[in-house]
N, C-alpha and C positions, 0 to 999 in steps of 0.2 A: 348272822341271821340279819337281815334287814328291817329296818322300822318298820315298813309294810307287812312284810312278813310276817312279824311280829302281831299287827293287825291283824290279819287275817286269823293265826290262830287265836288269839283274845278274843276275834267277834266269834270264830267257830264255838269257844267255850260258851259263850252268851247264847249262842243260838241254841245249844246240844240243851239249856236247860228251859226252853220255852216249847208250848205246844207245836207238834210238825219239826222240832228239831232234830237232827240224828244223833243218836250218843256218840259220844269219843270213845274210840277202839283204838289207836294208836299206840304203840307201848312207848311214845315220846309222851302220852298225856299223863297228867300229874295222876299219883297215886289213889287219889281219893276220889277219882272221876271213875278211874278205871273198875275202884271197888264198889261202883255204883253210888258212891255219897251225891249230893247234891250242893248248890250253891243257893243261897240267900241271896239274891240279886235286886239294887237298886231300881225303882221303876223309870229311872233315866238311862240305865244303862242300854238297853236296845236301842235307843236312839242314837246315843253316843256310837258303838258299834257300829251303825248304818253311817252314820258320816265319815266314820274311818274306813268302812269298805267305798264309801265314794270315792274317797282320796285316793285311795290304791288303784280304782278301774279308772280315775283319772287319766288325761294326756299327759299332765307333768309327773305323773309318778315314777316314782325309782323304779319300784318292782315293773310297772310294766315296760321301761325303757330298757330293763334286763333280760327280762322273759321275750319280750316282743311277740312275734308270732308263735314262739315256742312254748308261749304261756297261754295260749288263744285257748287251749283244751282245758283250763282252769277258769276261764271266765264263768262258763256254765255254775260251776260249783259256788264260787262267790257270789253269782247273782242268784242261786239258792236261798245261801247263807242271808243275803239281803230280804229275802222275801219272806223269811220266817223270824227275822228281827222285826220286819216292819207290821208283821201280824197281817190276818186278813183283811181286805178292804171292806170299808165301810160301803153299806149299800145306802143309794141315794133315801132319804128320808129317816134311816136308822137313827136311834137313840143310842149314843155311846153310855154302857152303864157303867156308874161309876164304883 
C-alpha cells in the first residue's frame, strides 16, 4: 500500500464520522467501525484529511502516476470524500456558529 492509498483510506475513515459521510462497510475496515462504534476526532483532522486528498489528486502524486487513466473512475469518490470533509459551503452573510 502506498502512502497515497493510506491517505485515501484514512480520509475515508474521517469522512465516515462526519455528517453526510458514508459508513465504512469494507471487510478491511477496523473491527470497531464495522461494529458501529465511532471515533472522537480532533477539530483539525478533517482539514488535514482534505490537504492529504489534495496531494493525492495533485499532478505530482504517486497514486495518480500509478493509476493514471485506470484510476479516473476513483476521482469522483475522492472528490466526494473531500466535499464531506470540507463541510457545507458558507453562504454570503452567514455567521459561523462557534
